N, C-alpha and C positions, 0 to 999 in steps of 0.2 A: 600175579600174572608173571609169566616167564617166557623167554624167547625159545623157539625151537619146537620140534615135534614132541608130543608127550610120550613117556615111556610105555604107557598102556593106551594106545590110540583107540582101542575098542570102547573105552570108557568116556570118549569125547565125541561131540559132533563137530564136523569141520565145516566152516563157512568161509566165504571169500568176502573181504571188506576192502573196497578200494584197491583190489589187486593183491591183497595180503591174506594169506591163509591164517585163520584164527580158529583155535580149538576151544570149545566150550564144554565143560564137564557136564555129562548127561544128567547128573543128579543135582545140578545147580538150582538154587531156589531164586526166583525172581519176583519182582513186583507184578501185579496183575497186567500191567501194560506191556510187559515183556522186557527183553534186554536190548539196549541200543548200543551199537559199536560204531565208532567213527574215528577218522583221523582228524586231528586238530593241528593248527599251525598254518603258516603261510606256505604257498606252493614252492618257494625257492629256498626254504630252510627246513631243518629237521622236523618231521612230524612226530607226534606221539599218538598212541592208540588210546582212545577214551572209551571206557565201558561204563554204562549207566544201567541201573535196574537190578543189579545183583543184590541179594540179601545175604549178608555174612553171618548174622546172628538172628535167631528167632526168639521172641519173648516166650517165657515158660507160662503155659496156661494155668489158671487157677490161682 
């Protein structure tokens, strides 16, 4: 994950999460339930973006 607009925005879907633009790679692989993006932390301190459901490695079949 990185901050800022991607260099090739056509390869990403843009979604708004709690007022923050988030770019998801169009070819990202996710769990069947989908990707969940949220802000975590208390409202008066720094929040962090939490992303759940992305699959970074897939097992090799066979």
